C-alpha positions as CSV (number, residue, x, y, z in Angstrom):
1,M,16.5,16.2,-48.6
2,H,18.7,17.1,-45.6
3,K,16.2,19.7,-44.4
4,L,13.3,17.2,-44.7
5,R,15.3,14.6,-42.6
6,T,16.0,17.3,-40.1
7,V,12.4,18.3,-39.8
8,F,11.3,14.7,-39.6
9,S,13.9,14.0,-36.9
10,L,12.6,17.0,-34.9
11,L,9.1,15.8,-35.2
12,L,10.1,12.4,-34.0
13,F,12.0,13.9,-31.1
14,S,9.1,16.1,-30.1
15,A,6.6,13.2,-30.2
16,F,9.0,11.1,-28.1
17,F,9.5,13.8,-25.6
18,L,5.8,14.5,-25.2
19,S,4.9,10.8,-24.9
20,S,7.8,10.3,-22.4
21,Q,6.7,13.3,-20.4
22,L,3.1,12.1,-20.2
23,A,4.3,8.6,-19.2
24,K,6.3,9.9,-16.3
25,A,5.0,9.4,-12.8
26,S,3.8,12.7,-11.4
27,A,3.2,13.8,-7.9
28,Y,2.4,16.6,-5.5
29,W,5.1,18.1,-3.3
30,M,5.5,20.9,-0.7
31,E,8.2,23.4,0.1
32,I,8.4,25.3,3.3
33,H,10.4,28.5,3.4
34,G,11.1,31.0,6.2
35,S,13.8,33.1,7.9
36,G,13.9,30.9,11.0
37,K,13.0,33.8,13.2
38,L,10.0,34.2,15.5
39,K,7.0,36.2,14.1
40,D,8.4,36.2,10.5
41,P,6.0,34.8,7.9
42,V,6.5,31.2,6.8
43,K,5.5,30.3,3.3
44,V,4.0,26.8,2.6
45,Q,4.1,26.2,-1.2
46,V,2.4,23.2,-2.9
47,F,3.3,22.1,-6.4
48,Y,2.4,19.4,-9.0
49,G,4.8,18.1,-11.6
50,F,7.0,15.3,-12.8
51,I,10.6,14.1,-13.0
52,D,12.0,13.7,-16.5
53,D,14.6,11.2,-17.9
54,L,17.4,13.6,-16.9
55,S,16.2,13.6,-13.3
56,Q,15.0,17.2,-13.6
57,R,11.9,18.2,-11.6
58,H,9.2,20.1,-13.7
59,R,6.2,22.0,-12.4
60,T,3.0,21.8,-14.3
61,T,-0.3,23.7,-14.1
62,G,-2.8,21.3,-15.7
63,P,-6.0,19.8,-14.2
64,E,-4.0,17.9,-11.5
65,F,-2.5,21.2,-10.4
66,H,-5.9,22.7,-9.9
67,E,-6.9,19.8,-7.7
68,I,-4.6,21.3,-5.0
69,K,-7.6,23.4,-4.1
70,N,-9.2,20.3,-2.6
71,F,-6.3,19.6,-0.2
72,Q,-7.1,20.4,3.4
73,F,-3.9,21.7,5.2
74,F,-3.4,22.3,8.9
75,I,-0.7,23.7,11.0
76,L,0.1,22.0,14.3
77,N,1.8,24.5,16.6
78,T,4.5,23.7,19.3
79,K,1.7,22.5,21.7
80,G,0.1,20.2,19.0
81,E,-2.8,22.6,18.6
82,K,-4.3,22.4,15.1
83,A,-5.3,25.3,12.9
84,R,-6.5,25.4,9.2
85,L,-4.0,26.7,6.6
86,E,-5.8,28.3,3.6
87,L,-4.0,28.1,0.3
88,Q,-4.2,30.6,-2.6
89,M,-3.1,29.9,-6.2
90,K,0.1,31.8,-7.1
91,G,1.2,31.1,-10.7
92,D,2.7,27.7,-10.8
93,H,2.0,26.8,-7.1
94,W,-0.5,27.3,-4.3
95,E,0.6,29.1,-1.2
96,G,-0.4,29.5,2.5
97,I,1.3,31.6,5.2
98,F,1.5,31.2,8.9
99,I,3.3,33.1,11.7
100,P,5.4,31.2,14.3
101,E,4.8,32.8,17.7
102,K,7.0,30.5,19.9
103,E,10.1,28.4,19.5
104,G,9.8,24.8,18.7
105,T,8.5,22.5,15.9
106,Y,5.5,23.4,13.7
107,R,4.1,20.5,11.7
108,I,2.3,21.0,8.4
109,V,-0.1,18.2,7.3
110,G,-2.4,18.0,4.3
111,M,-4.8,15.5,2.7
112,N,-6.8,15.3,-0.5
113,D,-9.5,12.6,-0.8
114,Q,-11.3,14.3,-3.7
115,L,-8.9,13.3,-6.5
116,P,-10.7,11.7,-9.5
117,V,-10.4,8.0,-10.2
118,L,-7.5,7.1,-12.5
119,L,-9.2,5.4,-15.4
120,R,-6.7,2.9,-16.7
121,S,-8.9,0.4,-18.5
122,K,-12.4,-0.5,-19.6
123,N,-12.1,-3.1,-16.8
124,P,-13.1,-1.1,-13.7
125,Y,-11.0,-3.3,-11.4
126,E,-7.9,-1.9,-13.0
127,N,-8.9,1.7,-12.2
128,V,-7.3,3.3,-9.1
129,R,-8.7,5.9,-6.7
130,P,-5.8,8.0,-5.4
131,I,-5.8,9.6,-1.9
132,D,-2.8,11.9,-1.2
133,F,-1.3,13.1,2.0
134,M,1.6,15.5,2.6
135,C,3.5,16.5,5.7
136,G,6.5,18.5,6.8
137,A,7.9,20.5,9.6
138,Y,9.3,23.9,10.4
139,Q,11.6,24.5,13.4
140,I,12.7,27.5,15.3
141,G,15.2,27.0,18.1
142,K,15.0,23.8,20.1
143,P,12.7,21.2,18.5
144,S,9.5,20.1,20.2
145,E,9.1,16.4,21.1
146,V,6.7,15.0,18.4
147,V,5.4,11.6,19.3
148,S,2.0,11.2,17.8
149,P,0.7,11.0,14.2
150,A,-1.8,13.7,13.1
151,Q,-3.5,12.0,10.1
152,F,-4.3,8.6,8.6
153,M,-0.9,8.4,6.8
154,D,1.8,10.3,8.6
155,I,5.6,10.4,9.0
156,I,7.4,11.8,12.0
157,L,11.0,12.7,11.4
158,Q,13.7,12.9,14.1
159,E,17.2,14.4,13.5
160,K,20.4,13.8,15.5
161,D,24.0,14.5,14.3
162,G,22.9,14.8,10.7
163,L,21.0,11.4,10.7
164,Y,17.3,11.4,10.1
165,T,15.1,8.7,11.6
166,I,11.8,8.1,9.7
167,L,8.8,7.0,11.8
168,P,6.0,6.1,9.3
169,Y,2.4,5.6,10.5
170,R,-0.8,4.2,8.9
171,N,-4.2,4.5,10.6
172,M,-2.4,6.2,13.5
173,K,-0.2,3.1,14.2
174,P,3.4,2.4,13.4
175,V,3.7,0.5,10.1
176,E,4.9,-3.1,10.0
177,K,8.5,-4.3,9.5
178,G,9.4,-4.4,5.8
179,T,7.2,-1.5,4.7
180,A,8.9,0.2,1.7
181,I,10.0,3.8,2.0
182,R,11.3,5.7,-1.1
183,I,13.5,8.8,-0.8
184,F,14.0,11.3,-3.7
185,N,17.1,13.5,-3.1
186,P,17.5,17.1,-4.5
187,E,18.9,15.5,-7.8
188,N,15.8,13.3,-7.9
189,W,17.7,10.1,-7.5
190,E,15.7,7.5,-5.7
191,K,16.8,5.4,-2.7
192,N,14.7,2.5,-1.3
193,L,14.6,1.7,2.4
194,S,12.7,-0.9,4.4
195,V,11.2,-0.2,7.9
196,D,13.0,-2.3,10.5
197,E,11.6,-4.2,13.5
198,N,11.5,-1.0,15.5
199,H,9.1,0.5,12.9
200,R,11.7,3.0,11.6
201,A,14.3,3.7,8.9
202,V,17.3,5.9,8.9
203,F,19.0,8.0,6.2
204,K,21.6,10.8,5.9
205,P,21.1,13.7,3.5
206,T,24.2,14.5,1.5
207,L,23.0,17.5,-0.5
208,P,21.2,20.8,0.2
209,G,17.7,21.1,-1.3
210,L,14.4,19.2,-1.3
211,Y,14.1,15.6,-0.1
212,V,10.8,13.7,-0.7
213,I,10.2,10.8,1.6
214,R,7.4,8.7,0.3
215,Q,5.2,5.9,1.6
216,D,2.5,4.2,-0.5
217,W,-0.1,1.7,0.5
218,N,-2.9,0.0,-1.5
219,D,-6.3,-0.9,-0.1
220,N,-7.6,-3.5,-2.6
221,T,-11.2,-3.0,-1.7
222,P,-13.2,-2.0,-4.9
223,G,-15.7,0.8,-4.9
224,N,-17.2,3.7,-6.8
225,F,-16.2,7.4,-6.5
226,Q,-17.8,10.3,-8.3
227,G,-19.5,7.8,-10.7
228,N,-16.4,5.8,-11.6
229,S,-15.7,2.3,-10.4
230,Y,-12.2,1.3,-9.2
231,G,-10.4,-1.8,-8.0
232,K,-8.2,-0.3,-5.3
233,I,-7.4,2.8,-3.4
234,R,-3.8,4.0,-3.6
235,Y,-2.8,6.0,-0.5
236,R,0.3,8.1,-0.8
237,N,2.1,10.2,1.8
238,N,5.0,12.6,0.8
239,Y,7.1,14.0,3.6
240,C,8.8,17.0,2.2
241,L,12.1,17.9,3.9
242,W,14.1,21.0,2.9
243,I,17.9,20.9,3.8
244,N,19.7,24.3,3.7
């Protein structure tokens, strides 16, 4: 009887874990790794996964992972010149490489407007079309002055004395006061900020590792994409910041 109870408990735990895992909000994120030296390769790695109940980040390789092929990534060099960054699948991530030729700030931006509609109900107005953006930066030496957005949803990040100023944009314009910004730290704890009257928000990293700065915006215009009707478009931009 004890063995039966144990097996039954394990089955219940497994079912709960799987259902909990599937229910978790998942997302794309990017990591940028390099030596910080001129003419050394810089790796841009793109992942898909979820954060579990213990705040652990997990990588997955299902259908959503394969949608990374539809992201269009670009490198903006220190002069703001734009070049395509091609990604290749490498196990549990996709990877692209670029070579920094001059000192300054290199911006990495990406967009995927080919993601399938999220079918949440038989009522098409409850379905959601996701469009995802990503951005980040890689710096060698003195940072370049970055003042202009490079895509529909963008975030420009400025650092001074360990404080980071977040400048979010939508449709190439600064977002309005009160816009919500979510920050996930390396332990995947979430902090919520609001953009002030100067169209910015400020935070201070306290741990080394990956920070994801997220801005979401919903366009409640219904439509049809790839044969599926939806009630709104969910735009999401993840700025991925790696603190050493």
